[in-house]
C-alpha angles and dihedrals in degrees: 000000000000112000118241112266126220092211136022122219114200123189141041121017108171148118119289114212105192128178115199129188132178089220126095107251138203136174109313096013116157109192140153118261145121130288120202136179113212136158109276150149124120096271090045095047092049092046093050091052092046089053090052087056091054100261125131109229126188118210123224110188144103120274123175125238089239131111091267090053094049091050091047094052090048088055091049092050091048090054094052098256120144109239101167093101097051118123107240117200130195091199104041120073123224111271125245138203121203125193140170119208130186136179086277094057134256110000100182141335139188122200114201100193095147094126092053090050092047092050090058117169092352087090089062097058095105089061091054107036098058100262092105101359146315140223090270095044106026125191108274101192134081120303126192114209124188131203094240086086112094121266088244093054093046089052089049091051092049091062100030123119087217089072100034093107099033127113097231120206110188132194125179097220091220140002089258090062099041095102090059087075097063094100089058092058087083097050108111094215101041125119114194122209111198140149122237095267092049092048091054092049092047093051094041090232135082124259125196099202140026094244090054091047094049092050091045094054092048087053087053089059105271115146094214135354135187116196127190127195109187110257092349121093118292122215144204125202132180143099090320090061132253127301136169137196137182118236120235116269110252139158106260113228099161139009108185107106097014095116091048090052090051092051095047094046091050093050092047092048092053090044087057090052101254116160119248096265093047093045092053091048092048091051093049092049092049092050091047091051089050097051091045090056094242091127126046122258 
C-alpha cells in the first residue's frame, strides 16, 4: 500500500542528460567537460528537494515501462519519493531532457516531454478516483504543477473541482512554456514561481526588475507570485504585501534545476512555519547553495 503523501508533484519525471564545461561557450563550441545522466524534470527536481527537507512527496506523471523507466523509478524509490501513483505506459517511452552548460550559463537545452503530453489527464486519475481525492472530496494539501503539462491540461486544472481546495505551487519549466500558465492566474489558491524573463512573457510586457514583475502579475490577477532575477533582488507579491530580498553572492557552477530548488525550499520553509520574509530568504540561500555546487544534484 502506498503511504499517504503530504504534497503532490505533478509534471515531468524524466532523465536529465547534462553536459557541463568550465569553458565559456558559443555557437559551435567543442570543449572538454563532463556529461552526466541524473533523475530530473521539474516535478522530480522539486520532489527530490522536498524529500531532502523531510517531506513525503507523491509523483503524478507518465513513465514508460522501458528499461529507462524502471531505472528511473528505482532512483525515485531510493530517494524516498512515492511512485505508486505514476501512470505507467507500455506504448510511451520515458521522457528525457538534454542540456549543455558552460561557464557563461545555459547554452542550449531540449526537453522531450512528449510522453507526458500524450498521457494527458490520465496522470491525474489518483486525484479523481479516491486514492488521493475526488471531485466531492478534493485534495486539500499542496500541489506542485509544472509547465511541461499541456496548455489544455493546465487550463483544465485551473477550473477543475479536483483542485478547488488545493494549495497550488506553479512553475513554468522554461521561458518557452511560461504562457501556458495564464489560465492559472485566475486560480484563487495558486502561487506562481517565475524568473524575470518568464514573468515578462506571462504578462505580455517587459519588466526591468523582479519587484516590478511580481506586482505586475498580481495586477494581472495572480493571487501570489515569486519572481527571481539571478543575482539581482528577488520579490514576492500577493495579499500579504510585497517583499524583496537579495540572494547570496556565489560562484555559479550550474544552473539546470536552480529554480526548482528555490521553489521546493520555499514550500518546505512555509511547511515548517517560517514567516514570509524568512521563507524567501531560505529559498534564495538554498538556490545559491545549489548553483554553487555546495549541494549534490
